[in-house]
C-alpha positions in Angstrom: -12.3 24.4 6.6 -14.9 23.6 3.9 -18.4 22.0 4.1 -21.7 21.6 2.5 -24.4 23.8 4.0 -25.7 22.5 7.4 -28.7 24.9 7.6 -32.2 24.8 6.3 -32.9 21.1 6.8 -35.9 19.2 8.2 -37.3 19.3 11.7 -35.7 15.9 12.4 -33.1 15.8 15.2 -29.7 16.9 13.8 -26.9 14.6 14.8 -23.2 15.4 14.2 -20.7 12.5 13.9 -17.0 12.8 14.3 -14.9 9.6 14.1 -11.2 9.2 14.8 -9.2 9.6 11.6 -8.7 5.9 10.8 -10.7 3.8 8.4 -11.4 1.1 11.0 -12.9 3.9 13.2 -14.6 5.7 10.3 -16.4 2.8 8.7 -18.9 2.2 11.6 -19.7 5.9 11.7 -20.5 5.8 8.0 -22.7 2.8 8.7 -24.4 4.7 11.5 -25.0 7.7 9.2 -26.6 5.5 6.6 -28.8 3.9 9.3 -30.0 7.2 10.7 -30.8 8.5 7.2 -32.5 5.4 5.9 -34.7 5.1 8.9 -35.5 8.9 8.8 -34.4 9.2 12.4 -32.2 12.3 12.0 -30.4 14.5 9.6 -26.6 14.0 9.8 -23.5 16.1 9.6 -20.2 14.2 9.3 -16.9 15.7 10.4 -13.6 14.6 8.9 -10.5 16.2 7.4 -9.7 17.2 3.9 -7.9 15.0 1.3 -8.1 11.2 1.4 -10.3 11.1 4.5 -13.0 13.2 3.0 -12.8 11.4 -0.3 -13.2 8.1 1.5 -16.2 9.3 3.5 -17.9 11.0 0.5 -17.5 7.9 -1.7 -18.9 5.6 0.9 -21.9 7.8 1.6 -22.7 8.6 -2.0 -22.9 4.8 -2.8 -25.9 4.6 -0.5 -27.7 7.8 -1.5 -27.9 7.8 -5.3 -31.3 7.3 -6.9 -33.3 7.2 -3.6 -35.9 9.5 -2.2 -34.6 9.6 1.4 -34.2 12.7 3.5 -31.4 15.2 3.0 -28.1 13.6 2.2 -25.4 13.5 4.9 -23.5 16.8 5.0 -19.7 16.3 5.1 -17.7 19.0 6.9 -14.0 19.0 6.1 -11.6 20.3 8.7 -8.0 21.3 8.1 -5.5 18.9 9.7 -2.5 20.7 11.1 0.4 20.5 8.6 3.2 20.9 11.3 2.0 18.4 13.9 4.8 17.0 16.0 5.8 13.3 16.4 4.0 12.0 13.3 5.0 11.5 9.7 4.5 14.6 7.6 1.3 14.4 5.6 -0.2 11.7 7.8 -3.9 12.5 8.2 -5.0 8.9 8.9 -3.8 6.5 11.5 -3.0 3.9 8.8 0.1 5.9 8.1 1.5 5.4 11.6 4.2 2.9 12.5 4.0 2.5 16.3 1.8 2.8 19.4 3.9 5.8 20.5 3.2 7.5 17.2 -0.5 6.8 17.7 -0.5 8.8 20.9 1.2 11.7 19.1 -1.4 11.5 16.3 -4.3 11.6 18.9 -2.7 14.7 20.3 -2.4 16.3 16.8 -6.1 15.6 16.2 -6.9 17.8 19.3 -5.7 20.8 17.3 -8.9 20.4 15.3 -11.0 21.5 18.3 -11.3 25.2 17.4 -12.6 24.4 13.9 -15.2 21.9 15.4 -16.3 24.4 18.0 -16.7 27.2 15.4 -18.8 25.0 13.1 -21.0 23.7 15.9 -21.6 27.2 17.2 -22.5 28.5 13.8 -25.0 25.7 13.3 -26.8 26.6 16.5 -27.9 29.9 15.0 -29.6 28.1 12.0 -33.0 26.5 11.5 -31.4 23.1 12.2 -29.2 23.3 15.3 -27.2 20.3 16.3 -29.1 18.1 18.8 -26.4 15.6 19.6 -22.7 15.1 19.0 -21.4 11.5 18.6 -17.6 11.4 18.8 -14.8 8.8 19.1 -13.3 8.8 22.7 -9.8 9.3 21.1 -11.2 12.8 20.4 -11.4 13.3 24.2 -11.7 17.1 23.9 -15.1 16.7 22.1 -16.8 16.4 25.5 -15.8 20.0 26.2 -16.9 21.1 22.7 -20.4 19.7 23.2 -20.7 21.2 26.7 -19.6 24.6 25.5 -22.6 24.9 23.2 -25.0 23.0 25.5 -25.7 19.8 23.7 -25.3 16.1 24.8 -22.4 14.1 23.6 -22.3 10.3 23.2 -19.1 8.3 22.8 -18.8 5.8 20.0 -15.7 3.6 20.0 -15.3 0.8 17.4 -14.8 -1.9 19.9 -16.8 -4.5 21.8 -18.8 -4.1 25.0 -16.5 -6.8 26.4 -13.5 -4.6 25.9 -15.2 -1.6 27.6 -16.1 -3.8 30.6 -12.6 -5.3 30.9 -10.9 -1.9 30.6 -12.9 -0.9 33.7 -12.5 -4.2 35.7 -8.9 -5.2 35.0 -7.4 -2.1 36.7 -9.8 -2.4 39.6 -8.5 -5.8 40.5 -4.8 -5.0 39.5 -3.5 -8.4 38.4 0.1 -7.2 38.5 -0.1 -6.6 42.2 0.1 -10.4 42.7 3.5 -10.6 40.9 6.8 -10.0 42.6 9.1 -7.4 41.2 10.7 -8.6 38.0 8.5 -11.6 37.8 5.9 -10.4 35.4 8.1 -10.7 32.3 9.0 -14.4 33.2 5.3 -15.2 33.9 3.7 -13.2 31.1 3.0 -16.2 28.9 2.4 -18.9 31.5 0.4 -17.5 34.4 -3.4 -17.0 33.9 -5.7 -14.6 35.6 -9.4 -13.7 35.5 -11.6 -10.9 36.8 -13.9 -12.3 39.5 -17.0 -11.0 37.7 -16.3 -13.2 34.6 -14.2 -16.1 35.8 -14.6 -18.2 32.6 -12.5 -15.7 30.7 -8.8 -16.3 31.6 -6.1 -14.0 30.4 -2.4 -14.4 30.4 -0.4 -11.4 31.5 0.8 -11.2 27.9 -2.8 -10.5 26.9 -3.0 -7.7 29.3 0.3 -5.9 28.5 0.2 -6.4 24.7 -2.1 -3.4 24.1 0.4 -1.1 25.7 2.8 -1.1 22.8 6.5 -1.9 22.4 9.0 -0.5 24.9 8.6 1.7 28.0 7.9 5.0 26.2 5.2 3.5 24.0 3.7 1.7 26.9 3.6 4.9 29.0 2.0 6.8 26.1 -0.6 4.1 25.5 -1.5 3.8 29.3 -2.0 7.6 29.4 -4.1 7.5 26.3 -6.2 4.6 27.6 -6.9 6.6 30.8 -8.1 9.5 28.7 -10.4 7.2 26.7 -12.0 5.8 29.8 -12.4 9.2 31.3 -14.0 10.5 28.1 -16.4 7.6 27.9 -17.4 8.0 31.6 -17.9 11.8 31.1 -20.2 11.3 28.2 -24.0 11.3 28.2 -24.0 7.7 26.9 -22.1 5.1 24.9 -23.1 3.7 21.5 -22.1 0.1 21.1 -21.8 -1.5 17.6 -23.0 -4.8 19.0 -26.2 -6.7 19.9 -27.6 -8.6 22.8 -27.4 -11.9 21.1 -23.6 -11.4 20.9 -22.8 -9.6 24.1 -25.9 -9.6 26.3 -24.1 -10.4 29.5 -21.5 -7.6 29.0 -24.1 -5.0 27.9 -26.2 -5.7 30.9 -23.2 -5.6 33.3 -22.1 -2.3 31.9 -25.5 -0.7 32.3 -26.1 -2.2 35.7 -22.7 -1.6 37.3 -20.5 0.7 35.2 -22.0 3.2 32.9 -22.8 5.7 31.4 -25.8 4.2 29.7 -24.8 2.0 26.7 -27.1 1.6 23.7 -26.3 -1.5 21.6 -27.4 -0.5 18.1 -25.6 -3.0 15.9 -24.2 -4.8 14.1 -24.4 -1.8 11.7 -22.7 -3.9 9.0 -26.0 -5.9 9.0 -27.7 -3.2 6.9 -28.9 -4.3 3.5 -26.0 -4.2 1.1 -26.0 -1.2 -1.2 -27.1 -2.0 -4.8 -24.9 -0.9 -7.7 -26.2 2.3 -9.2 -25.3 1.2 -12.7 -26.4 -2.3 -13.7 -23.8 -2.4 -16.4 -20.9 -2.0 -14.0 -18.5 -5.0 -14.4 -18.1 -7.4 -11.4 -14.7 -7.3 -9.9 -12.4 -10.2 -10.9 -12.2 -11.5 -7.4 -16.0 -11.9 -7.2 -16.0 -13.7 -10.5 -13.3 -16.0 -9.1 -15.4 -16.7 -6.0 -18.4 -17.5 -8.2 -16.3 -20.0 -10.1 -15.3 -21.7 -6.9 -18.9 -21.9 -5.7 -19.9 -23.6 -8.9 -17.2 -26.2 -8.4 -18.1 -26.8 -4.8 -14.9 -25.5 -3.2 -14.8 -24.2 0.4 -12.5 -21.2 0.8 -10.6 -19.5 3.6 -10.6 -15.7 3.7 -7.5 -14.0 5.2 -7.4 -10.4 6.4 -5.1 -9.0 9.1 -6.2 -5.4 9.3 -4.9 -2.1 8.0 -3.1 -0.8 11.1 -0.6 -3.5 11.8 2.7 -3.5 9.9 3.4 -7.2 9.4 7.0 -8.0 8.5 7.6 -9.5 5.0 9.1 -12.6 6.5 5.9 -13.2 8.5 3.8 -12.9 5.4 6.0 -15.4 3.6 5.5 -17.8 6.5 1.8 -17.3 6.2 2.1 -18.1 2.5 4.0 -21.3 3.3 1.3 -22.3 5.7 -1.5 -21.7 3.2 0.3 -23.7 0.6 1.0 -26.6 3.0 -2.6 -26.7 4.3 -3.8 -27.5 0.8 -7.0 -25.4 1.2 -8.5 -22.9 -1.2 -8.1 -19.3 -0.1 -8.6 -15.7 -1.0 -6.0 -13.2 0.5 -6.0 -9.5 -0.1 -2.4 -8.2 0.3 -2.1 -4.4 0.9 1.3 -3.9 -0.5 1.5 -4.5 -4.2 5.2 -5.3 -4.3 5.4 -7.5 -1.2 7.4 -10.7 -1.7 5.3 -13.8 -0.7 8.0 -16.3 -1.7 9.3 -17.4 -5.1 6.6 -19.2 -7.1 4.0 -19.1 -4.3 1.2 -17.5 -6.4 2.0 -19.8 -9.4 2.0 -23.0 -7.4 -1.3 -22.1 -5.6 -3.0 -20.7 -8.7 -6.4 -22.2 -9.2 -7.1 -23.0 -5.6 -5.9 -19.7 -4.1 -6.1 -16.1 -5.1 -3.9 -13.2 -3.9 -5.6 -9.9 -4.5 -3.5 -6.7 -4.7 -6.3 -4.2 -4.8 -9.1 -3.0 -2.5 -11.8 -5.6 -1.9 -15.3 -5.4 -0.3 -14.7 -7.5 2.8 -18.4 -7.9 3.8 -19.2 -9.0 0.2 -16.5 -11.6 0.3 -17.6 -12.9 3.7 -21.2 -13.1 2.5 -20.2 -15.2 -0.5 -21.4 -18.8 -0.1 -17.9 -20.2 -1.1 -16.2 -18.6 1.9 -16.4 -21.0 4.9 -13.6 -19.7 7.2 -11.9 -16.4 8.2 -8.4 -15.9 9.5 -8.7 -12.5 11.2 -6.6 -10.1 13.4 -9.7 -9.7 15.6 -10.5 -6.1 14.8 -14.1 -5.5 15.9 -15.4 -4.5 12.5 -14.0 -7.8 11.0 -15.5 -9.8 13.9 -19.0 -8.3 13.3 -18.7 -8.8 9.5 -17.7 -12.4 10.0 -20.4 -13.1 12.6 -23.1 -11.4 10.6 -22.1 -13.6 7.6 -22.1 -16.7 9.7 -18.5 -17.5 9.0 -16.3 -19.3 11.7 -13.0 -17.7 12.7 -9.4 -18.4 13.5 -7.9 -15.7 15.7 -4.6 -13.9 15.1 -4.6 -11.0 17.5 -1.6 -8.6 17.5 -2.2 -5.5 19.5 -4.7 -2.9 20.8 -8.1 -4.5 21.7 -7.4 -7.6 19.6 -6.1 -9.9 22.4 -9.3 -9.2 24.4 -11.5 -9.9 21.4 -9.8 -13.2 20.8 -10.6 -14.3 24.3 -14.3 -13.3 23.7 -14.4 -15.3 20.4 -12.7 -18.4 21.7 -13.6 -18.7 25.4 -17.1 -17.2 25.4 -18.8 -17.1 22.0 -16.9 -20.1 20.7 -17.2 -18.9 17.0 -13.4 -19.2 16.7 -11.5 -22.5 16.9 -8.6 -20.9 18.8 -5.9 -18.3 18.6 -2.7 -18.7 16.6 0.3 -20.0 18.6 3.4 -17.9 18.2 6.9 -19.4 18.4 7.9 -17.5 21.6 4.5 -17.4 23.3 4.1 -13.6 23.0 1.5 -12.0 20.8 4.1 -10.2 18.7 6.3 -13.3 18.3 6.7 -15.0 14.9 4.2 -17.6 13.7 5.5 -20.5 11.7 4.1 -21.8 8.4 3.5 -25.1 10.1 1.3 -23.5 12.8 -0.6 -21.6 10.1 -1.2 -24.9 8.2 -2.4 -26.7 11.3 -4.7 -23.8 12.3 -6.2 -23.5 8.8 -6.9 -27.2 8.6 -8.4 -27.2 12.1 -10.8 -24.4 11.1 -11.8 -25.7 7.7 -11.8 -29.5 8.3 -11.7 -30.2 12.1 -14.4 -30.8 14.6 -13.7 -27.5 16.3 -14.3 -25.8 13.0 -17.6 -27.6 12.5 -18.8 -26.5 16.0 -17.6 -22.9 15.4 -19.5 -22.8 12.2 -22.7 -23.9 14.0 -22.3 -21.2 16.6 -21.5 -18.6 13.9 -24.7 -19.5 12.0 -26.7 -19.0 15.2 -25.2 -15.6 15.8 -25.8 -14.6 12.2 -29.5 -15.2 12.6 -29.6 -13.3 15.9 -27.7 -10.4 14.3 -30.3 -10.0 11.6 -33.1 -10.3 14.1 -31.6 -7.5 16.3 -31.3 -5.1 13.3 -34.8 -6.0 11.8 -37.7 -3.7 12.5 -38.7 -4.2 16.2 -35.5 -5.9 17.1 -33.4 -5.0 20.1 -30.9 -2.8 18.2 -33.7 -1.2 16.2 -35.4 -0.2 19.4 -32.2 0.9 21.1 -31.5 3.5 18.3 -34.9 5.0 18.7 -34.6 5.1 22.4 -31.2 6.8 22.4 -32.5 9.5 20.1 -35.7 10.0 22.1 -33.7 10.3 25.4 -30.9 12.5 24.2 -32.4 14.6 21.4 -35.9 15.3 22.7 -35.0 18.0 25.3 -32.7 19.7 22.9 -35.4 19.9 20.2 -37.9 21.3 22.7 -35.4 24.1 23.6 -34.4 24.9 20.0 
């Protein structure tokens, strides 16, 4: 275990952050750390593991702290991930390396072996001039509740998902939709029969939406059900819940959670709405993909951005069908492809050159979405991507695949109406294949159709509300201050 010093800092509250070891979970924690520091609300210690995870965190944090006069930089503490963890690929210290839902459950268990190192670091900090006032941890790290209790500090859960998802995770089991199906019937009815929780009847799920997050096959499903139960238990056993959202986006669900479910939720987002970091070196070259976007803006082209997440392993045949659909739609696009050697079909990139760009390197997704030439977003419905799209005012087309994504797609289409619709698979299941023809029709509906125009109007309205929430005196601005006052004040008095 290695770290920067966590002692001798200011009299501000000292907040420790510990995200789950996956980029999609880590990014909002980095944004939270930046927000706390910029607003001088707290000093921050950030827990992660050595290697690529620590490098990713340090690079992201350093980009926002160079050449400023803010309080002490965020301290990064590096824990040693177990080298011999069972059930996961050797050397996998980030969930992006995993291949199935069952493997995810094993990875979550492996992360629990970090608890002694966390406990020792927190305990040592309590004997310094800057004891930890509050622990913020991902509910996948379910053992962190006990770690905080052991040293007598409050612990808040912060899960990178929507309030809508938190609410539905509580309500769906209470009403048990599967009880209405006869034995053996649920498979046959999974894609046809619809169901709604009585509290929010306008959101109607298929049974496929409800079972999709449970993974492939009985063993994966059992592992994910068990993990989901631990997550809910961890949230309910916390002193509060941080939500990366805002009242203009999810007011009904935030209010319902606080009035009927709990523990207290503080909506402090969208954290991606923070002012973009400025380059520290004005001479740094602009990435080629930004220059390409600029050229499209100058010529008046409207572009579609495609991003399907970092956790889903999409078959090569499906990516080729996506390429076919983009070509047939005839629309301009920018598409980052993670695997450099992936085959998108013979001649695809040459035939679409000029109106489309395939990028085989890291891109800054928020910067792309903020670019004026980007007018649509085909997304897997990860919560970070949804917030980035909504903040930029870009309408969406939904392609949910697993985890919380099917629930988010329902929120986008049926409630917020910032997405035209969800993609239609060939066999009616979320994991089924999607044809090039369907992609072509969906893209044209988003970029040219009446539904796309209406979704764009809604997205623009939400963008304004997001900025208002994060501005000084806005609902999210106040919620952050209130959370720290409620949870950190008593600890500071006792320190």
